C-alpha positions in Angstrom: -2.1 -12.1 -25.1 -0.8 -9.1 -26.9 -3.2 -6.9 -28.8 -2.7 -4.2 -31.5 -2.8 -0.8 -29.8 -2.6 2.7 -31.0 0.5 4.5 -29.5 -1.5 7.7 -29.3 -3.8 6.1 -26.7 -0.9 5.2 -24.4 -1.0 7.1 -21.1 2.5 8.5 -21.1 1.6 10.9 -18.4 0.9 8.1 -15.9 4.1 6.3 -17.0 6.2 9.4 -16.7 4.8 10.2 -13.2 5.6 6.6 -12.0 9.1 6.9 -13.4 9.7 10.2 -11.7 8.3 8.8 -8.4 10.6 5.8 -8.6 13.7 7.9 -9.4 12.8 10.2 -6.5 12.4 7.2 -4.2 15.8 5.7 -5.3 17.5 9.0 -4.5 15.9 9.1 -1.1 16.8 5.5 -0.3 20.4 6.1 -1.3 20.4 9.1 1.1 18.8 7.1 3.9 21.1 4.1 3.5 23.3 3.7 0.4 23.8 -0.1 1.1 20.3 -0.7 -0.3 20.9 1.3 -3.5 22.2 -1.6 -5.7 19.3 -3.9 -4.9 16.8 -1.2 -5.3 18.1 -0.2 -8.7 18.1 -3.8 -10.0 14.6 -4.3 -8.7 13.4 -1.0 -10.2 14.7 -1.9 -13.7 13.0 -5.3 -13.6 9.7 -3.8 -12.2 9.6 -1.0 -14.8 10.2 -3.5 -17.6 7.5 -5.7 -16.2 5.2 -2.7 -16.0 5.6 -1.9 -19.6 5.1 -5.5 -20.7 2.0 -5.9 -18.5 0.6 -2.7 -20.0 0.6 -4.4 -23.4 -1.2 -7.6 -22.2 -4.9 -7.4 -22.4 -6.3 -7.3 -18.9 -9.3 -9.3 -20.2 -6.9 -12.1 -20.9 -5.5 -12.0 -17.4 -9.1 -12.2 -16.1 -9.4 -15.7 -17.4 -6.8 -16.9 -14.9 -8.3 -15.2 -11.8 -9.0 -18.4 -9.9 -5.4 -19.6 -10.6 -4.1 -16.3 -9.2 -6.4 -16.6 -6.2 -5.0 -20.1 -5.6 -1.4 -18.9 -5.9 -2.2 -16.1 -3.5 -3.5 -18.6 -0.9 -0.5 -20.9 -1.3 2.0 -18.1 -0.8 0.1 -16.8 2.3 0.0 -20.3 3.7 3.7 -20.8 3.0 4.4 -17.7 5.1 2.4 -19.2 8.0 4.1 -22.6 7.7 7.7 -21.7 6.9 8.0 -17.9 6.9 10.9 -15.8 8.1 10.3 -14.1 11.5 11.5 -10.5 11.8 10.9 -8.4 14.9 8.1 -10.7 16.1 6.2 -10.9 12.8 6.3 -13.6 10.2 5.6 -11.9 6.9 8.4 -13.0 4.6 9.6 -16.0 2.6 13.3 -16.4 1.9 16.6 -15.5 3.6 17.3 -12.0 4.8 20.9 -12.5 3.7 19.9 -13.2 0.1 16.4 -12.2 -0.9 13.0 -12.2 0.7 9.5 -11.7 -0.7 6.4 -10.5 1.2 3.4 -12.4 -0.2 0.9 -10.0 1.6 2.1 -7.3 -0.8 1.4 -9.6 -3.8 -2.0 -10.3 -2.3 -3.0 -6.8 -3.0 -2.7 -7.1 -6.8 -4.1 -10.7 -6.8 -7.1 -9.7 -4.8 -7.8 -6.6 -7.0 -8.0 -8.9 -10.0 -10.2 -11.5 -8.3 -12.5 -9.0 -6.6 -12.9 -7.1 -9.9 -13.9 -10.3 -11.7 -16.4 -11.2 -9.0 -18.0 -7.7 -8.9 -18.1 -7.5 -12.7 -20.1 -10.8 -12.8 -22.5 -9.7 -10.0 -23.3 -6.1 -10.9 -27.0 -6.7 -11.2 -27.3 -8.4 -7.8 -24.7 -6.4 -5.8 -26.9 -5.6 -2.9 -28.3 -9.1 -2.3 -27.3 -11.2 0.7 -26.0 -14.0 -1.6 -23.7 -11.7 -3.6 -22.4 -9.9 -0.6 -21.8 -13.1 1.3 -19.9 -14.5 -1.6 -17.8 -11.4 -1.8 -17.2 -11.4 1.9 -16.0 -15.1 1.8 -13.8 -14.4 -1.2 -12.0 -11.6 0.7 -12.1 -13.0 4.2 -9.9 -16.0 3.6 -6.7 -14.1 2.5 -7.4 -11.3 4.9 -7.6 -13.8 7.8 -4.3 -15.3 6.7 -2.6 -11.9 6.6 -4.0 -11.1 10.1 -2.5 -14.3 11.4 1.1 -13.3 10.3 0.4 -10.7 12.0 0.2 -7.9 9.5 -2.6 -5.6 10.6 -1.5 -2.6 8.5 -1.7 -4.6 5.2 -5.0 -6.2 6.3 -6.5 -2.7 6.8 -5.0 -1.5 3.5 -6.4 -4.5 1.6 -9.8 -4.2 3.3 -10.1 -0.5 2.3 -9.1 -1.4 -1.3 -11.7 -4.2 -1.5 -14.4 -2.2 0.2 -13.8 0.8 -2.2 -14.3 -1.5 -5.2 -17.5 -2.8 -3.7 -18.7 0.8 -3.1 -18.0 1.7 -6.7 -19.9 -1.4 -7.8 -23.0 0.2 -6.3 -23.2 -0.8 -2.7 -26.4 0.6 -1.2 -26.1 3.6 1.0 -28.6 2.1 3.3 -26.3 -0.9 3.9 -23.4 1.4 4.4 -25.4 3.3 7.0 -26.3 0.1 8.9 -22.6 -1.0 8.8 -21.5 2.4 10.3 -24.2 2.1 13.0 -22.8 -1.3 13.9 -19.1 -0.2 13.7 -19.3 2.9 15.9 -20.2 1.0 19.2 -17.7 -1.7 18.3 -14.9 0.8 17.8 -15.8 2.5 21.0 -15.8 -0.8 22.9 -12.4 -1.6 21.5 -10.8 1.6 22.7 -12.5 1.1 26.1 -11.1 -2.5 26.3 -7.5 -1.7 25.5 -7.5 0.9 28.2 -8.2 -1.7 30.9 -5.4 -2.4 33.3 -4.6 -5.9 32.2 -6.4 -7.0 29.0 -5.3 -10.4 27.7 -3.3 -8.9 24.9 -1.7 -6.1 26.9 1.8 -7.0 25.6 0.7 -7.1 21.9 2.9 -4.7 20.0 -0.1 -3.6 17.9 -2.1 -2.6 20.9 1.0 -0.8 22.3 1.2 1.3 19.2 -2.4 2.4 19.5 -1.9 3.2 23.2 1.3 5.2 22.3 -0.9 7.2 19.9 -3.5 7.9 22.5 -1.0 8.6 25.4 2.2 9.8 23.7 3.8 11.1 26.9 3.6 7.6 28.5 5.4 5.9 25.6 7.9 8.7 24.6 11.0 6.5 25.3 9.6 3.3 23.9 6.8 2.7 21.3 6.5 6.5 20.5 10.2 7.0 20.1 10.4 6.5 16.3 7.3 8.6 15.5 8.5 11.6 17.6 11.9 11.5 15.9 10.2 11.3 12.5 8.2 14.5 13.3 11.4 16.2 14.6 13.2 15.3 11.4 10.4 16.6 9.1 10.2 19.8 11.2 13.9 20.4 11.2 13.9 20.5 7.4 11.9 23.7 7.4 11.2 25.1 3.9 14.0 23.8 1.7 15.6 21.1 3.9 19.2 20.4 4.9 20.3 19.0 1.5 20.6 15.5 0.1 23.0 13.1 1.7 23.6 15.4 4.6 26.0 13.5 6.9 26.2 15.6 10.0 25.1 14.5 13.5 22.7 17.4 13.3 20.4 15.2 11.3 18.0 12.6 12.6 19.2 10.2 9.9 22.9 10.2 10.8 22.3 10.2 14.5 20.5 6.9 14.0 17.4 8.1 15.8 15.1 6.2 13.4 15.8 2.5 12.5 15.2 1.2 9.0 14.5 4.8 7.8 14.6 3.7 4.2 11.3 1.8 4.5 8.3 2.9 6.5 9.8 6.3 7.6 11.3 7.3 4.2 9.0 10.4 4.3 11.0 11.7 7.3 14.2 11.6 5.1 12.3 13.6 2.4 11.1 16.2 5.0 14.5 16.6 6.7 16.7 16.8 3.5 14.3 18.5 1.0 12.1 20.3 3.5 8.4 21.3 3.1 8.9 22.0 -0.6 10.3 18.5 -1.3 7.5 16.9 0.8 4.8 18.7 -1.2 6.4 17.7 -4.5 6.3 14.0 -3.7 2.7 14.3 -2.4 1.7 16.0 -5.6 3.4 13.4 -7.8 1.6 10.5 -5.9 -1.6 12.5 -6.0 -1.4 12.9 -9.8 -0.8 9.1 -10.1 -4.0 8.5 -8.2 -5.9 11.0 -10.4 -4.7 9.3 -13.5 -5.9 5.9 -12.2 -9.3 7.4 -11.4 -9.5 8.8 -14.9 -8.7 5.4 -16.3 -11.5 3.9 -14.2 -14.0 6.4 -15.4 -13.1 5.8 -19.1 -12.7 2.0 -18.8 -14.3 0.0 -21.6 -16.0 -2.4 -19.2 -16.8 -2.9 -15.5 -13.8 -5.2 -15.0 -11.4 -2.4 -16.1 -13.2 0.1 -14.0 -12.8 -2.0 -10.8 -9.1 -2.8 -11.4 -8.3 0.9 -12.0 -10.3 1.8 -8.9 -8.4 -0.8 -6.8 -5.1 0.6 -8.1 -6.1 4.2 -7.3 -7.0 3.2 -3.7 -3.9 1.1 -3.3 -1.6 4.1 -4.2 -3.8 6.7 -2.5 -4.5 5.0 0.8 -1.0 3.7 1.3 0.3 7.2 0.7 -2.2 8.6 3.3 -1.3 6.0 5.9 2.5 6.2 5.4 2.6 10.0 5.6 0.1 10.0 8.4 2.3 7.7 10.5 5.5 9.7 9.7 3.8 13.0 10.8 2.1 11.4 13.9 -1.4 11.9 12.6 -2.0 8.1 12.8 -0.7 5.3 15.0 2.6 3.8 14.0 2.1 1.0 11.5 4.5 -0.5 9.0 3.3 0.3 5.5 5.5 1.5 2.6 5.2 4.8 0.7 4.4 3.6 -2.9 7.4 3.9 -5.3 9.4 5.8 -2.7 10.1 3.3 0.2 12.6 0.5 -0.1 10.9 -2.8 -0.5 10.9 -4.8 -3.7 7.6 -6.7 -3.0 5.8 -3.4 -2.6 7.4 -2.1 -5.8 6.3 -5.2 -7.7 2.6 -4.9 -6.6 2.5 -1.2 -7.3 4.1 -1.5 -10.7 1.8 -4.4 -11.6 -1.2 -2.3 -10.7 -0.1 0.6 -12.8 0.8 -1.8 -15.7 -2.8 -3.0 -15.8 -4.2 0.6 -15.5 -2.1 1.6 -18.5 -3.6 -1.3 -20.5 -7.1 -0.3 -19.3 -6.3 3.2 -20.6 -5.4 1.8 -24.0 -8.9 0.3 -24.3 -10.8 3.2 -23.0 -14.4 4.0 -24.1 -14.9 6.2 -27.1 -17.2 9.1 -26.6 
């Protein structure tokens, strides 16, 4: 449903920042591996067009279909478990790698932001009751469990943080948060103790291997830690101004093939190596400004539903940026998660652009002071 809007209320700052980030990402993907450029450009044009169209569709109209979206989400996630494409031991995609694949867990982020926002908006007055919290937990747990099953732990954590942040903004009691932390601390401690045992049942699980590589980097330097160490080397070698775009000498980590699939999860290492510290700071600032614009839209939203959607979008962009750069710089264990608008991956681009499209619509209907 389109609605008459005043052009002066359109958040062109946010749109411009997203376009700049997308162009920046396309340039870096081309530098990392030019064979992905054509597909990325086609996907980018489609996603930006969809973003603009979505920004003109009243998000309150989209809200009416939240249960349909929730059902589509579960069907797609179930399809992955039943007939998904396996790549490197994980089944996260639908389609053929030779043609086109989609990653439903990426779409789940935007579907769940809409569904969670609707639920929270309807239960604002009873947010801290057992019934409301149990309902919210059930709503979120089903798709999260299906994503864990793929397995896709990084997306599960990402989506959990998004959904919890929305719940926090809805007014979750600090007392309940405190109780949760008291329960979580010993559980986390027990987990780290368990994975250090000589032969735990899931010793060969690659996710556990990545955590152990983070805790004991010297023991995994030639295996699990290899990619991360090379990423740090690439970023450090760029120094202040970098080695230049499309640098094709063996003196670069990229052209020595020391990082596989560098155009995706480790795209930040390309930025650091070729554009240096200055280029790295620029992309961090751009993504940070996008998050700030989403937060401003949440604060000025005309209703609770809009506030929660914009909050979810802000956390989606902000937390993924934090995780991706944290992995590339060895501050966090290696986990596959894209850098929003920068990494190659059309499913991620679709979910990010859809989130921004709705934030733009929320901005169009902001409160009047």
